[in-house]
Structures are given as structure tokens and as C-alpha cells.
C-alpha positions in Angstrom: 3.7 23.8 -11.5 5.8 20.9 -12.9 8.4 22.5 -15.1 8.9 19.3 -17.1 5.3 18.4 -17.9 3.8 21.8 -17.7 1.2 20.4 -15.3 0.6 21.1 -11.6 1.4 18.0 -9.4 -1.5 16.0 -8.3 -3.1 17.1 -5.1 -2.4 14.7 -2.0 -5.4 12.3 -1.3 -7.7 13.4 1.4 -6.6 12.2 4.9 -9.5 9.8 5.5 -8.7 8.2 2.1 -5.0 7.9 2.8 -5.7 6.3 6.2 -8.2 3.9 4.7 -5.8 2.9 1.9 -3.0 2.4 4.4 -5.5 0.2 6.5 -6.2 -2.0 3.5 -2.5 -2.3 2.6 -1.7 -3.4 6.2 -4.6 -6.0 6.1 -3.2 -7.5 3.0 0.5 -7.5 4.2 0.2 -8.2 8.0 -3.4 -9.6 8.4 -5.9 -8.4 11.1 -3.3 -8.5 13.9 -1.1 -6.0 12.1 -3.9 -3.4 11.9 -3.4 -0.8 14.6 -3.9 2.9 14.8 -0.1 3.4 15.2 0.7 1.2 12.2 -1.8 3.0 10.0 -0.2 6.3 10.8 3.2 5.0 9.9 2.0 3.4 6.7 0.1 6.5 5.6 3.1 8.7 6.5 1.0 10.8 8.9 1.8 12.1 12.4 0.9 9.9 15.3 -2.7 10.2 16.3 -4.0 11.1 12.8 -5.8 7.8 12.5 -7.4 8.1 15.9 -8.8 11.5 14.9 -10.5 10.0 11.9 -11.5 6.7 13.4 -11.2 6.7 17.1 -12.1 3.0 17.8 -11.0 -0.2 16.1 -14.5 -0.8 15.0 -14.5 2.6 13.4 -11.3 1.9 11.6 -12.6 -1.3 10.3 -15.7 0.3 9.0 -13.7 3.0 7.4 -11.6 0.2 5.6 -14.7 -1.6 4.4 -16.2 1.6 3.0 -12.9 2.4 1.2 -12.8 -1.2 -0.1 -16.2 -0.7 -1.7 -15.1 2.5 -3.3 -12.0 0.9 -4.7 -13.9 -2.2 -5.9 -16.3 0.0 -7.8 -13.4 1.2 -9.8 -12.1 -2.3 -10.3 -15.4 -3.8 -11.3 -16.2 -0.8 -13.6 -20.0 -0.7 -13.5 -19.9 1.5 -16.6 -18.4 -1.4 -18.5 -21.3 -3.7 -17.6 -24.0 -4.2 -20.2 -27.0 -1.9 -19.7 -30.3 -3.5 -18.7 -33.9 -2.1 -19.2 -35.5 -0.7 -16.2 -39.2 0.2 -16.0 -39.8 3.9 -16.6 -36.4 4.6 -18.0 -35.0 4.9 -21.5 -32.0 2.5 -20.7 -31.2 0.4 -23.9 -31.7 -3.4 -23.5 -28.9 -5.9 -23.6 -27.8 -7.2 -27.0 -29.6 -10.2 -28.5 -27.0 -12.6 -27.0 -27.4 -11.4 -23.4 -25.4 -14.3 -22.0 -22.4 -13.3 -24.1 -22.7 -9.8 -22.9 -22.9 -10.8 -19.2 -19.9 -13.3 -19.6 -17.9 -10.5 -21.3 -18.5 -8.1 -18.4 -17.9 -10.6 -15.7 -14.7 -12.0 -17.3 -13.3 -8.4 -17.7 -14.0 -7.6 -13.9 -12.5 -10.9 -12.7 -9.4 -10.8 -14.9 -8.8 -7.1 -13.9 -9.2 -8.0 -10.3 -6.8 -11.0 -10.4 -4.1 -9.5 -12.6 -3.9 -6.0 -11.0 -5.6 -6.0 -7.6 -4.6 -9.2 -5.6 -3.7 -7.2 -2.4 -7.2 -5.6 -2.5 -8.8 -9.1 -2.6 -6.6 -10.4 0.3 -7.8 -7.3 2.4 -11.3 -8.1 1.5 -11.0 -11.7 2.8 -9.5 -10.4 6.0 -12.4 -8.0 6.5 -15.0 -10.6 5.5 -13.9 -13.1 8.2 -13.7 -10.3 10.7 -17.2 -9.4 9.8 -18.4 -12.8 10.9 -17.4 -11.9 14.4 -18.7 -8.3 14.5 -22.3 -7.8 13.8 -21.8 -4.0 13.3 -19.2 -4.6 10.7 -21.2 -7.3 9.1 -24.0 -4.8 8.4 -21.5 -2.3 6.8 -20.0 -5.1 4.8 -23.3 -6.5 3.4 -24.5 -3.0 2.7 -21.5 -2.4 0.5 -21.8 -5.8 -1.2 -25.4 -5.1 -2.2 -24.3 -2.4 -4.6 -22.6 -5.0 -6.6 -25.2 -7.8 -6.4 -28.1 -5.8 -7.6 -26.7 -5.2 -11.2 -25.9 -8.9 -11.4 -29.6 -9.7 -10.6 -30.8 -7.2 -13.4 -28.3 -8.8 -15.8 -29.6 -12.2 -15.0 -33.2 -11.2 -15.5 -32.5 -9.5 -18.8 -30.6 -12.7 -19.9 -33.8 -14.7 -19.3 -33.6 -16.0 -15.7 -36.9 -16.7 -14.1 -35.3 -17.7 -10.9 -33.0 -14.8 -10.2 -32.5 -15.3 -6.6 -31.2 -18.8 -7.0 -29.1 -17.9 -10.1 -27.6 -14.9 -8.3 -26.3 -17.2 -5.6 -24.8 -19.6 -8.1 -23.2 -16.9 -10.3 -21.9 -14.8 -7.3 -20.6 -17.9 -5.6 -18.7 -18.9 -8.9 -17.2 -15.5 -9.1 -16.2 -15.6 -5.4 -14.8 -19.1 -5.9 -12.6 -18.1 -8.8 -11.2 -15.0 -7.1 -10.4 -16.9 -3.8 -9.0 -20.0 -5.6 -6.6 -17.8 -7.8 -5.6 -15.6 -5.0 -5.4 -17.8 -1.9 -6.4 -21.2 -2.9 -4.9 -24.1 -5.0 -4.7 -22.1 -8.2 -2.9 -19.0 -6.9 0.2 -19.6 -8.9 -1.2 -18.2 -12.2 -4.1 -16.0 -13.4 -6.5 -17.5 -15.8 -6.8 -15.8 -19.1 -9.8 -13.5 -19.8 -10.8 -16.0 -22.6 -10.9 -18.9 -20.1 -12.9 -17.0 -17.7 -15.4 -15.8 -20.4 -15.7 -19.4 -21.6 -16.3 -20.8 -18.0 -18.8 -18.0 -17.2 -20.6 -18.7 -20.5 -20.9 -22.4 -19.7 -22.3 -21.7 -16.3 -24.9 -19.2 -17.6 -25.9 -21.7 -20.4 -26.4 -24.3 -17.8 -28.4 -22.0 -15.6 -30.7 -20.7 -18.3 -30.9 -24.1 -20.2 -30.3 -22.4 -23.5 
């Protein structure tokens, strides 16, 4: 037990998690060429061969990284902070009267948190997204992870009054992705937009889509 705080020290992360986190860090710092089993062992502070025991091939290592990316993004995007939407057969409460404001509030929170606290995670995501265009098996894993975040957006759009959710989903997700990329690796990388600015832009986009 920690004598100063009176609490036991935190347990070390499971080995697979440590390996996956080290892989994401390497992707952000060194790019795809810097991702090797040996480099992951060193970055994770594990004996040589540890990464090979968890993910024997490079393809398996990349899939492990994508799965861990989805887990960490789930924490960043905080689904519990998103406005709830009614679903058939459940008692879920509907969105507030001003549904557009609720969606803009939730998305601005997620975007600002990502840009201000998790830029390395974004860079790792871009590396993996590009690699997925050349590896069909990785593409399947990447797309499957992405669906978990797109489905709530479709539900929120429908609750906000969209009658063309597929088209509006594309526009809204593309806007979010564009903001993240531009403010991380593009022409606006030097500063993070305020949450108020993100909320206003998102509201304007949704107002135009829904023709309020």
C-alpha cells in the first residue's frame, strides 16, 4: 500500500493493452515505418518477443492497434455525454426540444476534447486509415470499429428531424473529420478552435441541412 496516500498503487495495464498503446504511440511519433515488433517491445518496456507473442504478424499487430484505437476513442468521444435518442421498444428519453442545439453541444465537446488533449491519437488514426486503404483485412477491422461511432450520429440526426439521414450523416461526419484533420495535420494545425466556435459551426451546418 502507498504509505503517503493510503491507497494501493494502480495495477499495471494488461500486456495486450500496453503493447497496443505503445504501437499507437510509435505510429504517431515515427509513422508506419517505425512500427516494428522490436520497437513496440522497447516502447512498452517489455522483454523482446513479447509483442510477437500477442500479435505474431504485422497484420495482427495493426489489427490490435485499430481495436485499441477504438477503445480509446470511445473514452474520448464520451458516448454517455451524447444526448439520448428514443428507440422503439425502449424507455429512452427523447432529445430536448432544441435537438440541433443538443447535437451541436455533444459534437463540439467531442471535437474540442480530441483536439486539445489527444492529438497523438488522431495522428495514429490517420496512419492506420491510410494503411487500411492498402490492406483489405485491416479495412474490415477499421470500418467495423468506425460503425460504433457513426450509428449514434444517425440516430441523433433522425431525432433532430432529418429525413435523409444517410446523406446528412455523410455531410456531418465529413465535416467532423475535416475539422479534426485540418486542426491536426492541415493548414489550421497551429491552434485549437474554441469549443464555442466549434458549437457555432456545427449548429450552422445542421441548420442548413435541416432547413430550420
